C-alpha positions in Angstrom: 14.3 -23.5 28.0 12.5 -21.6 25.3 8.7 -21.8 25.5 6.4 -21.7 22.5 2.8 -20.4 22.6 0.6 -20.8 19.6 -2.2 -18.3 18.9 -5.5 -20.2 19.1 -7.9 -17.5 18.0 -8.0 -13.8 17.0 -10.6 -11.1 17.7 -10.4 -8.0 15.5 -12.3 -5.1 17.2 -12.5 -1.5 16.2 -9.4 -0.5 18.2 -7.2 -3.7 18.5 -6.4 -7.1 17.3 -6.4 -9.6 20.1 -4.3 -12.7 19.6 -5.8 -15.2 22.0 -4.0 -18.0 23.9 -5.0 -20.3 26.7 -1.9 -19.8 28.8 -1.0 -17.4 31.5 1.2 -14.7 30.1 2.1 -12.8 33.3 5.8 -11.8 33.2 6.2 -11.8 29.5 7.8 -8.7 28.0 7.4 -7.8 24.3 10.7 -7.7 22.4 9.3 -6.0 19.3 10.9 -8.5 16.9 9.3 -11.0 14.5 11.1 -14.1 13.1 10.0 -16.5 10.4 9.5 -20.3 10.6 9.3 -21.2 6.9 9.1 -24.9 7.8 5.9 -24.4 9.7 4.6 -21.5 7.7 4.5 -19.2 10.7 5.7 -15.9 12.0 7.1 -15.8 15.5 6.8 -12.8 17.8 9.6 -12.7 20.4 8.8 -12.1 24.1 11.0 -12.7 27.1 10.6 -13.5 30.7 13.2 -13.6 33.5 14.8 -16.8 32.2 14.5 -17.0 28.4 12.6 -16.1 25.3 9.1 -17.2 24.6 8.0 -17.7 21.0 4.5 -16.5 20.2 3.6 -18.5 17.1 1.5 -16.8 14.5 0.3 -19.6 12.2 -0.9 -19.1 8.6 -4.5 -19.4 9.7 -4.5 -16.0 11.3 -2.6 -14.1 8.6 -5.7 -12.6 7.1 -6.5 -10.9 10.4 -2.8 -9.8 10.7 -3.1 -8.2 7.3 -6.3 -6.4 8.2 -4.8 -5.0 11.4 -1.7 -4.0 9.5 -3.6 -2.2 6.8 -5.8 -0.4 9.4 -2.8 0.2 11.7 -4.8 -1.4 14.6 -2.6 -2.2 17.6 -1.9 -5.9 18.2 -2.4 -7.4 21.7 -1.7 -10.8 23.2 -4.6 -12.0 25.4 -3.9 -14.8 27.8 -5.9 -16.3 30.6 -4.7 -13.6 33.0 -4.1 -10.4 31.1 -3.5 -8.6 27.8 -0.1 -7.3 26.6 0.4 -4.9 23.7 2.9 -6.3 21.2 5.2 -3.3 20.5 6.7 -2.6 17.1 4.4 -5.3 15.6 3.5 -3.6 12.3 7.0 -2.3 11.5 8.4 -5.8 12.1 5.7 -7.5 10.1 6.2 -5.1 7.2 10.0 -5.8 7.3 9.5 -9.5 7.4 6.9 -9.6 4.6 9.1 -7.4 2.3 12.0 -9.7 3.0 10.0 -12.8 2.1 8.3 -11.6 -1.1 10.3 -13.0 -4.1 13.0 -14.4 -1.8 13.5 -18.1 -2.5 15.7 -18.4 0.6 12.4 -18.9 2.6 11.3 -21.7 0.4 8.9 -21.4 -2.5 5.9 -22.6 -0.5 6.4 -19.9 2.2 6.9 -17.2 -0.5 3.7 -18.3 -2.3 1.7 -18.3 1.0 2.9 -14.8 2.0 2.5 -13.3 -1.4 -1.1 -14.7 -1.7 -2.2 -13.0 1.6 0.0 -10.0 1.9 
């Protein structure tokens, strides 16, 4: 069964953006791919474990920090209760997804408006 983990908080330091969750993340492997959930106005970073995918939900509330890390090319890390994991290929995927959404009504006008207003 797919598991979803929603980012609770972010911490932008000089050398990395920490996406903080309250779960144990041991065993998760970054897939380097970002999906879009236009119904919930979120991006989803894919990770996998031995059994299935885990969706790391990136809600609209953290998009400003995502933009700042993207513009500064600061690495993005997931911080759980037990460890930190670098999210590989994050900026390339985010750029691809954002460029796909801008002006594309297939994602719904509300999602397009939200993405265009921040990115």
